[in-house]
C-alpha positions in Angstrom: 11.4 -23.5 1.2 9.5 -25.3 -1.6 12.8 -25.4 -3.5 14.6 -27.0 -0.5 12.5 -30.2 -0.7 13.7 -31.3 -4.1 17.3 -30.3 -3.2 17.1 -32.8 -0.3 16.5 -35.6 -2.8 18.4 -34.4 -6.0 21.9 -33.1 -6.3 21.6 -29.6 -7.8 24.9 -29.7 -9.6 24.4 -33.0 -11.5 20.7 -33.6 -11.3 21.2 -37.1 -10.0 19.2 -38.6 -7.2 21.1 -38.6 -3.9 21.7 -42.1 -2.6 21.1 -41.2 1.0 18.7 -38.2 0.8 19.3 -35.3 3.1 16.5 -35.9 5.5 17.4 -33.1 8.0 17.1 -30.6 5.1 13.7 -32.1 4.1 12.3 -32.0 7.6 13.6 -28.4 8.1 11.8 -27.3 5.0 8.6 -29.0 6.2 8.9 -27.5 9.7 9.5 -24.0 8.2 6.4 -24.3 6.1 4.3 -25.3 9.1 5.7 -22.4 11.2 4.8 -19.9 8.4 1.3 -21.3 8.1 0.7 -21.3 11.9 2.1 -17.8 12.2 -0.1 -16.4 9.4 -3.2 -18.0 10.8 -2.4 -16.6 14.3 -1.8 -13.2 12.9 -5.1 -13.2 10.9 -7.0 -14.4 13.9 -5.6 -11.6 16.0 -6.6 -9.1 13.3 -10.2 -10.5 13.1 -10.5 -10.3 16.9 -9.3 -6.6 16.9 -11.8 -5.8 14.1 -14.7 -7.5 16.0 -13.8 -5.6 19.2 -13.7 -2.4 17.3 -17.2 -3.0 15.8 -18.6 -4.0 19.2 -17.3 -0.9 20.9 -18.9 1.5 18.4 -22.5 0.4 19.4 
């Protein structure tokens, strides 16, 4: 997804700057990164909650 952002602004075949940039491609890459970050934080939060519950139940 990080590679997608420059592709939105530069033509990969010639390396020239696109006159009208591909904004939908740019926004899709940003949205994908946000989704990945949110999902990974959600997943780690659930893992921490499960570990805490496991520690509390042992007492």
